[in-house]
N, C-alpha and C positions, 0 to 999 in steps of 0.2 A: 621433696624430702622423703627419705625412706622411713620405714617403720622403725621406731626406737624400742628395742627390747631391753628392759631393765629388770634385774633380779635382785639379789641381796647385795647391798653395798658394804664393803669392808671399810671400817673406820679405824685408822691407826691413831691412837691418842697418846702415844709415847714419845712425842717429839721433845726437843730440847726446850728449856724455859723460854727461849726467844721465839718459838714457833711450834706449830703442830702440822703434821702432814696428813692429808686426807686423800684417800684414793678416789679417783673419779669413777663414776658408773661405767661399767664395761659395755659399751654399745656404740654404734655409729662411728667406729674406728677410733674412739677416744680411750686411751689407756694411760694418760699422763697423770701424775700426782699433782695436787694443788697445794701450794704452801699457804697456810693460814697464819696471819700475823698476830696471833694472840697466844699467851701462855695457857697451858692446860689448867682447868679448874677441877674441883672435886666432882668426878662424874656422877656421884650419887646424889649431889645436891640439885635443886631446881636450877640454880645458876649454871652448874656444869652440864646438865641435860640440855638446857637452852643453847649453850655454847656449842655443844656437840651437834645439835640439829641444824643450827644456822651454818655450821661448817659443811654439813651434807648438802644443804640448799645451795651454798656457794659452789660446791663441787659440781652439782647438777647444772647450775646456770652456766658453767664454763663450757658445757657441751651443746648449748642451744645456738642456733644460727641467727636468731632474731630475739630482741628483748621480749619478755612476757608483757602482758597488759599492764602490769604494775611498773613497767619501765626498766625492770632489771633483767640482765642477761649476762653475756660474757663481757659486758662493759663494766662490771664490778670485779674487783681483784682482791678484796679482803672482806672479812666478816664485818669489820668496822664500816667499810664503805657500803656494804649490803644493808646493814642496820639503819644507817642514816638515809639510805635511799628509799626505805619503806616509809610511806606517809604515816602520821600518828595513828590513824584508825587501823591501818594494816598492822602496825606494831601491837595495838591492843587486841586484834584478832589473835595474833601469835601468843601474846602473854596470857590471855584468858583461856585459850584452848590448851596450851601447855600446862597451865596450872591445874586445869580440870583433869588432864591425863596423868599428871604427877600425883594427884590426890586419889585417883581411882586405882584400886588394887585387885590383882588376880588372887585366886584362892591359894596361891603359893606365896603370897605377901609381896610379890614383885609389883612394880607400878606399871600401869599401861604405858607410860612414857618411856620406860626402859625398853619396850618392845617396838618402838617406832624407829625405823632404821634409816629412812631417807625422807627429806622434805622436797616435794616437787613444786609446790605453789603456795604462796601466802598472799591473800588479797582481801581488801576490805570493800567498801561500797563502790559502785560504778561512779567514775569521775571524781573520786576522792582526791583531795589536794592536801597541802600542808596545813590548810586552815578550814577545810570542809570535809565532813565525814563521808560524803558520797551517799549513794542509795542505801536505805536501811535494809532492803531485801534484794531479791534477784537470785536466780538459781545458780549463777556462776560466780557470785560475789559473797564476801563476808565469810570466808571459809579457808580451810587448808586442805590440800591433797598431799598425801604422804604414802609411805610404804610401811606396812606392819610386818612383823616376823610371823612364822608359822604358829608359834606358841600363842600369841595374842589372837591370831585368826581363829584358832581352834576354840579358845575360851569365849570369843564373841559368838561363834556358832552355838556353843553350849548355852550361853546366856539367852540367846534367841529361842532355842528349842525348849528350854526350861521355863521360859516366860516369867522370870522373876521368882521362881520357887526357891525356898531356902534348902540347903545352904547356898548363898549367892556365888555365882561363878566369878563375877566382878562387882566389887562394891564401889560406891560413889564417894565423893569427898566427905560429905556430912554423915553423921551416924544414922544408920537405918536406910541410907540411900543405896541404890544398886542399879545395874544395867540390865536391860531386858529387851525383848522383841519390841520393835517400834509399833506404836499405835497410830502412826500417821496414815490417814486415809488415802493420801496420795501415793503411798507405796515407796519403794526404794527409788533413789535418783538414778536415772539411766546414765550409763549402761549397767550400773550395779544391780544386783538381784537380791540383796539381803540388807536389812537395816536394823540397827539396835538404837536404843535411846535410854536415858536415865529415867527413873520413875518419877522424879520430882522436876518441877519446872522453874521458870524465872531465874536463869535461863535453863532450858532443857537441852542437855547434850545429845547429839544425834550423829551416828556414824553410818556410812554406806560402804559396802564391800562386796566381794564376790563370794557366794556360798561355797562353790567348788573351784579351787584354783586350777584344776585340770580341765575345766569346762571350756567350750569354744568361746563363750562370751568373755571369759576371764583372760583369754589369750588372743583377743582381738584388740585393735587399737582403741584407746580409751575414748577418743572423739570429743574430748572436753576442751574448753577454751584454754589456750596455752599448752595443752597436752594432747593435741589431736592424734598424733602418731605414737604416743607412748603405749607400750605393751607391758603391763605388770600385773600378774595374777593376784598379787598381794597389795594392790593399790587400796588406799583407804581415804575416804573423804570425811571431814568432820566440820560441823558448824554447831552453833548454839542458838536456840530459839528464845528470844527475849519477850515475845508477846504472843497472843493467840493467833496472829496471822503469820507467824513463823519468820518475822524479821530477825536478822542475825547480826546486825552491826553494833558492836559494843559502844560505839561513839554516838549513837542516835539516842534521842529521848523517847521514853515509852510511858504509856498510861495504862494500856489494856494488858497488864501482866498479872492481875489478881486472880483469885479463884473464880472459875467459870467465866473468865475474861472480864471480870468486873473492873471498871476504871478505878485506879488508885492514884497515889501521888506521882506526879511527873518526875521521872528520874532518868539519868543517863544509864545506858546498859552497864557500864563499868560500876556504877553505884549499886545497881540491882545485883550484879554478880558478887561484888565484895560484901554486900550486906547479907548474903545468904551463904556464900562459899568461902569467905574469908579473904585475907590479904593476898592478892595474886602477884605481889612484888612489881607494881607498875613502874618503878624507877629503874628497872633492869637496863643495863647496857652490857654488851659482850665483854668478857674479861680482856683487859688490855686496851680497851678503846677509851 
């Protein structure tokens, strides 16, 4: 398989009430539009943003030659089919991460989620099923890989270099929360060379991206599971760390998420998330499904 070059995806959200047309990524000889069988929702709402992003994921999946490790590929033909094809813990990864990005704002008051242009991968724990959460950790699991636009990229670089100094470049969901340079001693997740995180934990949001989109590393194949040949200088990875050992599955139970890793009440990741960051609309289904 040749290298896949993906840049900015154009999303056309002005279809008729019976459907929305989304342009497929322009690479690997694919330039056909994909018809999405869902009416348009308010794009400014969390529902609308989630609908938009799932449409981009569906469009990307139409271009792959084999299903991703979550079982989804060009074997799914609608957003509704895509959503039901994700196991519950994968759905929860999508729902908690999109809620975090929706509630995080740039200094121009736009939302981080507004600046996510493509979804490439949604995955929960390894070996997750309809009834099992799968692994709670793992470097290739319990995360999303997406594409951000240049505006969000620039703000993330500033948040990293300013190290949380006020005025904040990007604020987090809760009052007083903000994004800053990552304090993870492990450093950025390869091949990315820069990482940001939220200042508060349980769970702590963390992103991985390329510092310089013009650099050689940013223009080389990503080499990540399901995205081995993808080339995108604006690729963005995000997960959320629910405990002190950086487990990121919202469907797992956690104890060591207290201050200084102190053991506290045994809770699901989704309970920890909603207890701190509010209702993430876990009952979401795509519009029209």
